[in-house]
C-alpha positions as MATLAB code, in Angstrom:
seq = 'MRGKTIAAALGLAALSAYAADTAPAADSANAAATAAEAPRKLSTMDFFKHPDIGAAKISPGGKYLAMLIPQGTESKLGIVELASMKPVQAYTLKYGDFIYDFHWVNDRQVVWETARREGALSRPYLTGHLMVGHADKSKIYELNYPEFYGGRVRDSDDSILVTYDGRIFRENVDTRRESKVAETAYRSFLFLPDHSGKVRMVSGEKEGDAVTDVWDDAKGGWKEFRRSKDGDGQIQPLAFAADDHHIYVSSNTEASTTGIYQIEPQTGESKLLFRDEAVDLDHILYDPVTEEPAGVLYFPDFPAYRFFDPQSAIAQTYAGLRQAFPHSTVMLTSASDDGLFGVVSVGSDTTPTEYYLLNLKSHHISWLFSSMPWMDPEQMSPMTPFVLKARDGLQLRGYLTLPKGAGEKNLPLVVLPHGGPMAFRDQWEFDPEVQFLAYHGYAVLQLNFRGSGGYGREFEQMSYRHWGTTMQDDLTDATHWAIQEGLADPRRICIYGASYGGYAALMGAVREPDLYRCAIGFAGAYDLKLQRADSDTAETDEGRAYLRRALGTDEAELKARSPVFNVDKIKADVLLVHGRDDTRVPYDNLTEMSAALDKAGKHYETLAKRGEGHGFYEEANLVEFHDRLAAFLDRNIGAGRPAAPTVAATPLVQAQAVGSAKP';
ca = [
     -17.181  -27.110   -1.702;
     -13.992  -28.600   -3.046;
     -11.724  -29.980   -0.307;
      -8.108  -31.066   -0.136;
      -5.993  -32.408    2.690;
      -3.067  -30.158    3.491;
      -1.903  -31.546    6.841;
       1.468  -32.474    5.370;
       1.812  -29.059    3.786;
       1.330  -27.444    7.180;
       4.137  -29.519    8.625;
       1.868  -30.695   11.451;
       2.389  -34.432   11.303;
       0.159  -35.040   14.314;
      -2.815  -33.510   12.536;
      -4.495  -35.570    9.858;
      -7.522  -33.339    9.277;
      -6.032  -30.056    8.098;
      -8.376  -29.650    5.136;
      -9.038  -26.656    2.941;
     -12.391  -25.901    1.420;
     -11.667  -23.659   -1.524;
     -13.958  -21.652   -3.769;
     -17.142  -23.457   -4.851;
     -16.470  -25.781   -7.771;
     -18.764  -26.821  -10.578;
     -19.726  -30.464  -10.947;
     -17.588  -32.593  -13.265;
     -19.791  -32.099  -16.335;
     -19.871  -28.341  -15.925;
     -16.156  -28.275  -15.198;
     -15.407  -30.133  -18.433;
     -17.594  -27.755  -20.399;
     -15.970  -24.748  -18.790;
     -12.494  -26.056  -19.584;
     -13.388  -26.301  -23.261;
     -14.557  -22.698  -23.454;
     -12.247  -19.872  -24.430;
     -11.385  -17.434  -21.622;
     -13.841  -14.592  -21.228;
     -12.644  -11.337  -22.758;
     -11.989   -8.878  -19.968;
     -13.349   -5.350  -20.153;
     -11.773   -2.172  -18.832;
     -14.392   -2.165  -16.076;
     -13.225   -5.617  -14.962;
      -9.852   -4.156  -14.032;
     -11.038   -0.952  -12.382;
     -14.317   -1.879  -10.759;
     -13.995   -1.385   -7.009;
     -13.332   -4.609   -5.083;
     -16.311   -6.378   -3.522;
     -14.491   -6.638   -0.192;
     -11.883   -4.244    1.197;
     -11.169   -5.987    4.531;
     -12.670   -8.619    6.846;
     -12.337   -9.142   10.614;
     -13.732  -11.768   12.949;
     -15.503  -10.711   16.163;
     -13.823  -11.364   19.555;
     -16.164  -14.262   20.333;
     -15.875  -15.731   16.841;
     -19.603  -15.403   16.130;
     -19.598  -12.686   13.460;
     -17.563  -11.441   10.541;
     -17.480   -7.733    9.641;
     -16.552   -6.725    6.096;
     -15.675   -3.418    4.478;
     -17.605   -3.120    1.203;
     -16.687   -0.284   -1.206;
     -19.671    0.690   -3.357;
     -18.885    3.568   -5.686;
     -19.187    6.827   -3.766;
     -20.594    4.964   -0.750;
     -18.810    2.942    1.893;
     -20.568    0.037    3.582;
     -19.818   -2.145    6.602;
     -21.514   -5.530    6.390;
     -21.837   -8.065    9.209;
     -22.585  -11.769    8.703;
     -23.128  -14.602   11.151;
     -20.278  -17.024   10.553;
     -22.167  -20.221   11.284;
     -24.697  -19.573    8.524;
     -22.931  -16.806    6.532;
     -26.277  -15.024    6.770;
     -26.096  -11.201    6.588;
     -27.359   -9.646    9.816;
     -26.506   -5.931    9.500;
     -25.242   -3.383    6.984;
     -24.246    0.224    7.621;
     -23.710    2.725    4.800;
     -21.799    6.014    4.731;
     -22.539    8.621    2.058;
     -21.720   12.215    1.174;
     -17.964   11.915    0.760;
     -17.048   10.169    4.017;
     -15.934    6.555    3.931;
     -15.018    3.907    6.479;
     -11.258    4.080    6.941;
     -10.921    1.184    9.381;
     -13.115   -0.746   11.799;
     -12.568   -2.556   15.090;
     -14.638   -5.003   17.081;
     -15.228   -3.858   20.669;
     -16.989   -7.048   21.732;
     -19.157   -9.657   20.049;
     -22.030   -7.185   19.719;
     -20.469   -3.868   18.800;
     -18.074   -2.629   16.148;
     -16.597    0.866   15.955;
     -15.310    2.483   12.786;
     -13.273    5.539   11.894;
     -14.482    7.784    9.103;
     -12.192    9.594    6.702;
     -12.214   11.692    3.569;
     -10.060   11.247    0.500;
      -8.897   13.958   -1.872;
      -8.475   11.405   -4.651;
      -7.483    7.813   -5.266;
      -3.762    8.662   -5.192;
      -3.654   10.630   -1.932;
      -3.725    9.272    1.578;
      -7.112    9.782    3.283;
      -7.384   11.959    6.364;
      -9.391   11.026    9.443;
     -12.390   13.226   10.223;
     -12.487   12.594   13.984;
     -15.855   10.825   13.739;
     -16.045    7.471   15.570;
     -19.237    5.539   14.853;
     -20.650    2.521   16.711;
     -22.723   -0.170   15.024;
     -24.261   -3.362   16.371;
     -24.346   -6.930   15.125;
     -27.464   -7.909   17.067;
     -29.662   -4.911   16.241;
     -29.945   -2.024   13.807;
     -28.500    0.742   15.921;
     -25.849    3.299   15.028;
     -24.556    6.367   16.846;
     -21.498    8.577   17.098;
     -19.125    8.753   20.037;
     -17.913   12.095   21.374;
     -16.484   14.303   18.611;
     -13.676   14.715   17.680;
     -11.892   11.539   18.747;
      -9.519    9.011   17.236;
      -9.467    5.281   17.931;
      -6.691    4.069   20.225;
      -7.466    0.400   20.890;
      -9.540   -2.021   22.956;
      -9.360   -2.084   26.755;
      -8.192   -5.472   27.977;
     -10.179   -5.560   31.232;
     -13.500   -4.472   29.717;
     -15.728   -5.594   26.863;
     -17.572   -2.284   26.509;
     -14.790    0.328   26.514;
     -12.130    1.567   24.121;
      -9.249    4.026   24.280;
      -9.582    7.231   22.274;
      -7.326   10.244   21.764;
      -7.969   13.931   21.341;
      -5.719   16.999   21.545;
      -2.800   15.289   23.288;
      -4.966   13.396   25.768;
      -5.980    9.735   26.023;
      -9.412    8.763   27.331;
     -11.171    5.558   28.243;
     -14.689    5.671   26.795;
     -17.653    3.386   27.365;
     -19.245    2.732   23.967;
     -22.694    2.202   25.519;
     -22.925    5.267   27.760;
     -20.353    7.387   25.888;
     -18.942    8.412   29.250;
     -15.202    8.891   29.335;
     -12.377    9.342   31.816;
      -8.907   10.693   31.158;
      -6.181    8.062   31.221;
      -3.103   10.092   30.287;
      -1.954   13.430   28.948;
       0.976   14.015   26.615;
       2.917   16.935   25.189;
       1.924   16.046   21.624;
      -1.081   16.788   19.456;
      -0.384   13.850   17.130;
       1.195   10.785   18.667;
       1.336    7.016   19.079;
       0.862    5.461   22.511;
       1.102    2.091   24.195;
      -0.803    0.860   27.273;
       0.422   -2.051   29.360;
      -1.756   -5.078   30.152;
      -3.492   -3.204   32.982;
      -4.437   -0.357   30.634;
      -1.910    2.152   31.973;
      -0.286    4.209   29.188;
       3.478    3.924   29.595;
       4.959    4.937   26.228;
       4.193    7.706   23.731;
       5.911    8.797   20.519;
       5.424   12.148   18.830;
       7.167   15.169   17.363;
       8.738   17.945   19.400;
      10.652   20.911   17.965;
      10.986   19.047   14.675;
      12.520   15.970   16.335;
      11.008   12.498   16.696;
      10.693   11.893   20.449;
       9.700    8.822   22.467;
       8.753    9.210   26.140;
       8.232    6.544   28.828;
       6.322    6.888   32.076;
       8.513    7.241   35.169;
       6.657    5.786   38.159;
       9.146    7.232   40.629;
       8.633   10.793   39.392;
       4.999   10.349   38.398;
       5.543   11.816   34.937;
       6.973   11.375   31.458;
      10.693   11.175   30.794;
      12.404   11.308   27.438;
      13.552    7.891   26.241;
      14.829    8.632   22.718;
      15.131   11.741   20.578;
      16.031   11.633   16.901;
      16.862   14.635   14.799;
      14.848   15.160   11.645;
      15.789   12.429    9.175;
      17.438   10.180   11.759;
      14.527    7.778   12.138;
      11.853    7.187   14.749;
      10.527    4.614   17.208;
       7.048    3.118   16.938;
       5.675    1.319   20.024;
       4.068   -2.048   19.237;
       3.194   -4.061   22.363;
       4.180   -4.913   25.914;
       5.741   -8.315   26.483;
       4.025  -10.867   28.705;
       6.070   -9.675   31.705;
       4.428   -6.217   31.326;
       7.887   -4.701   31.558;
       9.742   -5.139   28.281;
       8.356   -3.390   25.201;
       8.376   -4.369   21.533;
       9.091   -1.481   19.171;
       9.932   -0.996   15.521;
      12.739    1.464   14.916;
      15.056    2.805   12.237;
      17.086    4.966   14.606;
      19.853    2.374   15.022;
      20.192    1.600   11.316;
      18.786    2.784    8.001;
      16.215   -0.003    7.619;
      13.477   -0.732   10.148;
      14.032   -3.453   12.720;
      12.037   -5.040   15.548;
      13.523   -4.588   19.009;
      12.633   -5.580   22.552;
      13.599   -2.764   24.900;
      13.852   -2.224   28.645;
      12.248    1.210   29.086;
      13.998    2.268   32.286;
      17.583    1.350   31.382;
      17.251    1.850   27.618;
      18.765   -1.556   26.866;
      17.524   -3.066   23.597;
      17.661   -6.451   21.888;
      17.388   -6.705   18.112;
      14.931   -9.428   17.103;
      15.126   -8.948   13.333;
      16.183   -6.432   10.727;
      16.850   -6.906    7.011;
      19.865   -5.035    5.661;
      18.199   -4.113    2.361;
      14.502   -3.445    2.956;
      12.148   -2.170    5.628;
       9.570   -4.376    7.307;
       6.153   -4.407    5.676;
       3.922   -5.979    8.348;
       4.307   -7.074   11.959;
       2.801  -10.545   12.502;
       1.177  -10.968   15.913;
       0.475  -14.086   17.955;
      -3.339  -14.331   18.108;
      -3.301  -15.544   21.736;
      -0.603  -13.419   23.424;
      -1.054  -10.441   21.045;
       2.727  -10.040   21.038;
       4.762   -9.562   17.840;
       5.812  -13.022   16.698;
       7.372  -12.311   13.293;
       7.561  -10.027   10.299;
       6.641   -9.914    6.621;
       8.943   -8.037    4.254;
       9.500   -7.768    0.502;
      13.102   -7.976   -0.715;
      11.569   -9.167   -4.004;
       8.967  -11.866   -3.347;
       7.338  -11.872    0.119;
       9.586  -13.171    2.895;
       8.737  -14.184    6.473;
      10.823  -14.348    9.654;
       9.598  -15.559   13.037;
      11.455  -14.892   16.274;
      10.714  -18.449   17.453;
      10.476  -20.737   14.401;
       9.039  -23.534   16.562;
       6.155  -21.473   17.934;
       2.596  -22.453   17.087;
       2.011  -19.320   15.025;
       5.253  -19.832   13.078;
       4.234  -23.409   12.285;
       0.780  -22.243   11.214;
       2.288  -19.736    8.797;
       4.716  -22.357    7.468;
       1.807  -24.641    6.682;
      -0.274  -21.879    5.141;
       2.593  -20.886    2.863;
       2.930  -24.465    1.656;
      -0.824  -24.792    1.232;
      -0.938  -21.541   -0.751;
       2.357  -21.443   -2.668;
       3.401  -18.402   -4.677;
       1.198  -16.211   -2.466;
       1.291  -13.658    0.314;
      -0.623  -15.025    3.306;
      -1.568  -13.140    6.461;
      -3.636  -13.861    9.536;
      -5.573  -10.578    9.590;
      -7.675  -11.096   12.740;
      -8.516  -13.780   15.304;
     -11.064  -14.506   18.011;
      -9.980  -13.778   21.586;
      -9.718  -17.471   22.440;
      -7.324  -18.055   19.541;
      -9.635  -20.640   17.975;
     -10.647  -18.937   14.722;
      -8.841  -16.519   12.443;
      -9.333  -14.803    9.101;
      -6.560  -15.382    6.569;
      -5.958  -13.228    3.489;
      -4.280  -14.825    0.468;
      -3.145  -12.990   -2.653;
      -0.441  -12.859   -5.280;
       0.731  -10.962   -8.332;
      -1.947  -12.666  -10.449;
      -4.697  -13.268   -7.869;
      -6.629  -10.512   -6.072;
      -6.953  -11.012   -2.322;
      -9.111  -13.902   -1.166;
     -10.289  -14.518    2.402;
     -10.429  -17.794    4.327;
     -11.644  -18.852    7.769;
      -9.021  -20.835    9.670;
      -9.614  -23.027   12.713;
      -6.303  -22.581   14.517;
      -6.795  -25.772   16.560;
      -8.065  -28.300   14.001;
      -6.320  -26.487   11.143;
      -9.352  -26.676    8.904;
      -9.539  -23.760    6.517;
     -12.608  -22.706    4.515;
     -12.883  -20.281    1.624;
     -15.000  -17.214    2.409;
     -14.877  -14.850   -0.576;
     -12.707  -13.095   -3.129;
     -12.230   -9.339   -3.302;
     -12.537   -9.426   -7.124;
     -14.240  -12.702   -8.016;
     -14.742  -11.719  -11.665;
     -10.969  -11.705  -12.358;
      -9.404  -14.845  -13.830;
      -5.850  -15.421  -12.496;
      -5.081  -17.583  -15.531;
      -5.399  -14.496  -17.738;
      -3.064  -12.411  -15.583;
       0.700  -11.995  -16.077;
       3.301  -12.768  -13.388;
       5.678  -10.125  -12.022;
       9.368  -11.016  -12.164;
      11.792   -9.198   -9.833;
      15.096   -7.865  -11.129;
      18.107   -6.083   -9.675;
      20.295   -3.605  -11.527;
      23.140   -1.241  -10.805;
      22.603    2.351  -11.839;
      25.276    4.320  -13.675;
      26.779    5.442  -10.358;
      26.833    1.895   -8.955;
      23.762    2.149   -6.711;
      21.801   -1.103   -6.514;
      18.162   -0.774   -7.575;
      15.310   -3.262   -7.526;
      12.176   -3.516   -9.596;
       9.638   -5.745  -11.328;
       9.055   -6.675  -14.955;
       5.678   -7.960  -16.138;
       5.460   -9.510  -19.607;
       2.188   -9.974  -21.523;
       1.057  -13.591  -21.691;
       1.756  -15.383  -24.925;
       3.835  -12.555  -26.437;
       7.281  -14.043  -25.895;
      10.177  -12.264  -24.200;
      11.815  -10.270  -26.982;
      11.239   -6.921  -28.698;
       8.051   -6.108  -26.839;
       6.338   -2.732  -26.630;
       7.244   -1.401  -23.186;
       5.528    0.907  -20.700;
       7.842    2.297  -18.012;
       5.610    2.859  -14.959;
       7.205    4.995  -12.211;
       5.260    4.962   -8.936;
       3.928    7.971   -7.045;
       5.106    9.475   -3.800;
       8.028    9.302   -4.089;
       8.684    9.005   -0.347;
       6.945    6.183    1.558;
       5.857    4.552   -1.720;
       7.349    1.607   -3.564;
       6.279   -1.062   -6.017;
       6.105   -4.579   -4.655;
       4.956   -8.063   -5.583;
       1.156   -7.909   -5.464;
      -1.923   -7.790   -7.650;
      -1.932   -4.403   -9.394;
      -4.890   -3.725  -11.721;
      -2.921   -1.007  -13.546;
      -0.064   -3.363  -14.379;
      -2.380   -6.204  -15.351;
      -4.460   -3.924  -17.576;
      -1.362   -2.877  -19.520;
      -0.050   -6.445  -19.794;
      -3.484   -7.702  -20.907;
      -3.334   -5.176  -23.743;
       0.016   -6.545  -24.899;
       2.576   -4.296  -23.177;
       5.561   -5.254  -21.071;
       5.543   -3.195  -17.868;
       8.699   -2.056  -16.092;
       8.422   -0.854  -12.487;
      11.568    0.450  -10.842;
      12.045    1.410   -7.225;
      14.312    4.323   -8.051;
      16.347    6.133   -5.398;
      14.024    8.024   -3.105;
      11.450    5.214   -3.013;
      10.142    4.042    0.328;
      10.801    0.598    1.755;
      14.590    0.505    1.347;
      15.657    2.409    4.433;
      15.728    6.078    5.332;
      19.086    6.754    3.649;
      17.830    5.411    0.319;
      14.628    7.419    0.711;
      16.529   10.621    1.480;
      18.381   10.291   -1.824;
      15.312   11.950   -3.336;
      16.059   15.275   -1.646;
      16.707   17.903   -4.356;
      17.153   15.138   -6.936;
      13.733   15.204   -8.577;
      14.380   15.163  -12.302;
      18.112   14.418  -12.000;
      19.565   11.216  -10.474;
      16.072    9.873   -9.740;
      15.250   10.321  -13.407;
      18.575    8.775  -14.443;
      17.556    5.600  -12.606;
      14.452    5.286  -14.792;
      16.524    5.961  -17.897;
      19.049    3.311  -16.877;
      16.302    0.735  -16.312;
      14.795    1.518  -19.716;
      18.161    1.043  -21.432;
      18.631   -2.213  -19.538;
      15.334   -3.527  -20.946;
      16.565   -2.624  -24.439;
      19.995   -4.205  -23.904;
      18.382   -7.434  -22.697;
      16.315   -7.569  -25.885;
      13.096   -7.367  -23.880;
      11.943   -4.002  -25.220;
      11.623   -2.843  -28.803;
      13.538    0.487  -28.727;
      11.055    1.951  -31.217;
       8.069    1.215  -28.974;
       8.590    2.603  -25.454;
       6.326    4.954  -23.511;
       6.549    6.257  -19.950;
       3.428    6.657  -17.827;
       2.923    7.550  -14.185;
       0.642    9.209  -11.653;
       1.417   11.846   -8.998;
       5.228   11.846   -8.707;
       5.130    9.232  -11.483;
       3.302   11.764  -13.684;
       6.072   14.267  -13.038;
       8.686   11.609  -13.853;
       6.874   10.673  -17.090;
       7.018   14.232  -18.423;
      10.523   14.783  -17.107;
      11.557   11.588  -18.908;
      10.242   13.087  -22.144;
      12.266   16.254  -21.411;
      15.564   14.583  -20.515;
      15.359   11.659  -22.972;
      13.525   13.019  -26.034;
      14.678   10.173  -28.296;
      13.999    7.343  -25.845;
      10.260    7.592  -25.233;
       7.698    7.549  -28.024;
       4.983    8.922  -25.715;
       4.519   10.197  -22.161;
       1.379   10.080  -20.020;
       1.166   12.239  -16.914;
      -1.693   11.639  -14.482;
      -1.971   14.266  -11.705;
       1.658   15.196  -12.226;
       3.488   18.190  -10.722;
       4.937   19.865  -13.814;
       5.816   23.179  -12.132;
       7.820   22.605   -8.946;
       7.534   26.257   -7.958;
       3.745   25.941   -8.090;
       3.868   22.681   -6.160;
       5.993   24.199   -3.407;
       3.676   27.195   -3.052;
       0.122   25.958   -3.696;
      -0.037   22.249   -2.842;
      -2.009   21.343    0.272;
       1.279   19.880    1.499;
       2.418   23.480    1.937;
      -0.431   24.250    4.355;
       1.314   22.773    7.420;
       4.685   23.404    9.045;
       5.593   19.747    8.574;
       4.592   19.843    4.903;
       6.537   23.034    4.184;
       9.613   21.538    5.856;
       9.298   18.436    3.664;
       8.967   20.513    0.474;
      12.088   22.490    1.379;
      14.013   19.261    1.879;
      12.608   17.470   -1.164;
      12.536   20.265   -3.735;
      14.953   22.867   -2.434;
      14.473   26.631   -2.605;
      16.721   27.677   -5.486;
      14.442   29.212   -8.136;
      16.759   28.451  -11.064;
      17.093   24.848   -9.926;
      13.331   24.428   -9.619;
      12.793   25.763  -13.144;
      15.497   23.484  -14.554;
      13.762   20.477  -12.983;
      10.216   21.449  -14.017;
       8.783   20.022  -17.277;
       6.665   23.150  -17.835;
       9.795   25.256  -18.384;
      11.456   22.700  -20.682;
       8.760   21.734  -23.186;
      10.976   22.743  -26.106;
      12.964   19.531  -25.544;
       9.928   17.230  -25.773;
       9.484   15.092  -28.896;
       7.111   12.491  -27.438;
       3.353   12.499  -27.888;
       1.819   13.666  -24.588;
      -1.375   12.829  -22.690;
      -2.173   14.896  -19.574;
      -4.854   13.738  -17.113;
      -5.986   15.523  -13.954;
      -8.802   15.875  -11.445;
     -10.092   19.453  -11.393;
     -10.476   19.351   -7.596;
      -6.931   18.136   -6.922;
      -5.417   19.940   -3.931;
      -2.339   17.729   -3.506;
      -1.063   18.531   -7.014;
      -3.123   21.557   -8.084;
      -4.991   21.430  -11.393;
      -3.036   24.531  -12.467;
      -0.187   22.128  -13.256;
      -2.220   20.818  -16.202;
      -3.290   24.251  -17.418;
       0.265   25.613  -17.240;
       1.670   22.556  -19.015;
      -0.998   22.785  -21.721;
      -0.236   26.463  -22.304;
       3.485   25.770  -22.554;
       2.925   22.918  -25.028;
       0.616   25.149  -27.082;
       3.211   27.912  -27.170;
       5.882   25.438  -28.318;
       3.595   23.963  -30.970;
       3.676   20.454  -29.460;
       0.976   17.839  -29.954;
      -0.800   16.689  -26.804;
      -4.137   15.506  -25.441;
      -5.861   16.191  -22.122;
      -8.542   14.627  -19.961;
      -9.859   16.466  -16.897;
     -12.740   15.533  -14.601;
     -14.737   17.666  -12.207;
     -15.433   16.131   -8.821;
     -12.168   14.188   -8.872;
      -9.199   15.042   -6.681;
      -5.715   13.558   -6.668;
      -6.455   10.604   -8.912;
      -9.769    9.288  -10.201;
     -12.036    7.312   -7.886;
     -15.315    7.093   -9.833;
     -15.461    3.844  -11.805;
     -16.871    5.550  -14.918;
     -14.003    8.038  -14.936;
     -11.434    5.280  -14.429;
     -12.869    3.369  -17.366;
     -12.962    6.448  -19.601;
      -9.360    7.294  -18.789;
      -8.036    3.783  -19.330;
      -9.884    3.433  -22.617;
      -8.198    6.671  -23.689;
      -4.883    5.367  -22.404;
      -5.219    2.089  -24.334;
      -6.029    3.945  -27.563;
      -3.184    6.432  -26.988;
      -0.658    3.652  -26.392;
      -1.931    1.655  -29.350;
      -1.487    4.632  -31.652;
       2.054    5.272  -30.436;
       3.590    1.870  -29.675;
       0.887   -0.717  -30.366;
      -0.604   -2.221  -33.496;
      -1.776    1.181  -34.691;
       1.602    2.914  -34.441;
       3.309    4.479  -37.471;
       6.890    3.571  -38.344;
       9.567    5.095  -36.111;
      13.367    5.298  -36.322;
      15.417    2.778  -34.377;
      16.935    4.012  -31.102;
      20.211    2.450  -30.082;
      20.532    1.210  -26.503;
      23.109    2.997  -24.379;
      25.221    0.548  -22.316;
      24.794    2.364  -18.997;
      23.850   -0.353  -16.571;
      24.404   -3.921  -15.541;
      21.469   -5.958  -14.337;
      20.407   -9.426  -13.355;
      17.245  -11.310  -12.539;
      16.705  -11.948   -8.848;
      17.878  -15.407   -7.934;
      15.432  -16.259   -5.149;
      12.527  -18.557   -5.936;
       8.921  -17.479   -5.856;
       7.298  -17.737   -2.422;
];
C-alpha cells in the first residue's frame, strides 16, 4: 500500500503518525510502464455498470464491515472481517426486492429494510419487510411483518425500535418478541426517543398540516408543539442533547431554507445553530461518540461545511480530512460505539465514491475500496459552478461541464434539465450521465431552475402552475447565456432530460423551435392532463393535492403547457424513450406523443423497454439507450451533423462564474 503522512494536513500538530494508505500502487517499473501507455478507451458499459459498492458501515464493536453490493437485478449485503478483510457472510435478495438500507444491531447481527423500485428515476418504496442477518453464522429470518426500522435501543444490544400503523414497538431481534413503547395519531411519522428510550417527540401530517407533538409528562399524553400549514415548512427531529432535555431539530418553518435548531420542548424556545440564506442543508454531521449533531454539509456550489464548535474533535477531524482529500466531498458515514474507528466516504465531480477506514484516535486512514474502480478520474471532466440572473432578475445557480481537451469556445452543447422537479437539484458530484456526454465531446449545462429542490421552500414553490412557462424560460435563458459567453456553438445545441427533465426537453423544442437542434425525452410527461389523472402520484390524497398545486386544474392551461398538444411548433429532431411498465409517468405519454408527431408529419425516433419502469435499471438497457443517444447526438450536433443555419444569441441574461474556490 502507498502511504503518505498527513498529520500537518489534519491540523493536529501533536500527532505525527496521521498516515493514509491509499489504493494499492504498482511497483516503480510497472508504474513507469503504465504512465507511458495511452488511457484506456472507456465503453458505454463503463459509465452505466452498477457500482461495486453502494454503502458501507462498520459494526458497533468495530470488528466487521457490512457493504451493500448492487448486482444487476439482485441486491446483496456482504460482511467482511476488518482485521483480515476476509468475507464472512453474504446475503442476496432476488425477485424485484432490494436492500434499501441496513443497520447494525450489535457486533453479530445486522437488520435491513427491503424496498421495491418502479424504475431508476423514481424513489423506492419500503415493503415493510425487516430482515435479520448474522456476521458469525449463516442465518437469516424476517421480523414481524409489516414493520419499519426506527433505530437502535441504547440500553440493549439485541433490540431495535420499529413502527407500524401509528405505533412504536421495542422488538428483540433474537426472540422477535415486542412491546409497545408509544402510540401516535399518525400513520406515517418521524419520532425521537430520549437516552432512556422513551419516545418524546413525533412529527407527522394532520388535516393536511405538518404537525410536531411533544410528550407532556404532567398530562401523560401528547401535546401539539408546532403546526405548519401546507407549504409553510416542517420540523424534523434529529437527536436529544446530552442533558436529555433539549432537542436538536432541522426546520424550515422559521425561514425558507432549512436550519438546525436546539429547542426546549416545554417552553418552545429555540436557538438557531446554523442556516444558510441561499441553500438547504444536505447532510447532518454527527459526533461519533455523543451521537449529537455537530455540524452540517451543504452545497451552495462546491461542498461547504459548518461545525457548531469549530474546536471540537470531530470538527478538527473533518478539517484534516478535507485537507488530506482536497477538491472532494468527505463524510464520516459510520463509527464504532467506542468512537475508535469510522468509515469515511470520499468523492468528487471526477471521482466516484471511495471508502476509507479511519482510526479516530491515531488518525491513521486506510483505503478500503472504490465504488467504481474501473473509472479513471484523469479521463473525467470537472464541473464548474455558475450563477446567472434570469430575465425577471431571479438568481439561478448551475454547473457547466466542458469536455477535456476541446477548449472553451463554440462547443456542441447538451442542456440537461434534472427530474423532479420538487426535491431534486443538480449538485457537485460524480454523475455518470454528465461524464458520458462530456467524454463524447459535448459541453453539458445543468441549471437549477426555479422549482428545484435545495434552495428553500419559496424557491421550490415557484414551480406551482409554472411548468412550461417561467421554469422553461430559465432553461432558455441559461442556453442563451452559454451562447453569449462563446461557450456553445449556436448551431449545435440539444436539450435532453428524464422525468420532469424529459417534459422540459420537449417543451423546450415547443417554445424555442429555433434554439435546439434536437430534443431527447426520457420518461417524460408530455400530456399534463394524463399525468394528473393516471400517474401513480394521483393514487393518494397527498399525491392528488400535490398535482393540483403543481399543475393546476384549468384544462386550457394544461393543454397549452403540454408538448403533445403543441407538436406543430417543433422543428427539432426528437428521440422518445420510455419504460413500458412506468407507473409514475405512464407509458401512454410516449404513445400519445408519437401519434401527435405522426399526425404532424414530424421526424422522431423511439425506444421502449418491457420490464422497465420510471427509468431504465437493467445495465443492458442502459447501454443500448446511451449508444442510441450518442449516435442521435452525433448525427444532430456532433461530427456527423449536417450544416445548419446560425442562430443569434438573445441578450436575455447576465451571468458570472462562481467566485468561491474548489473545496
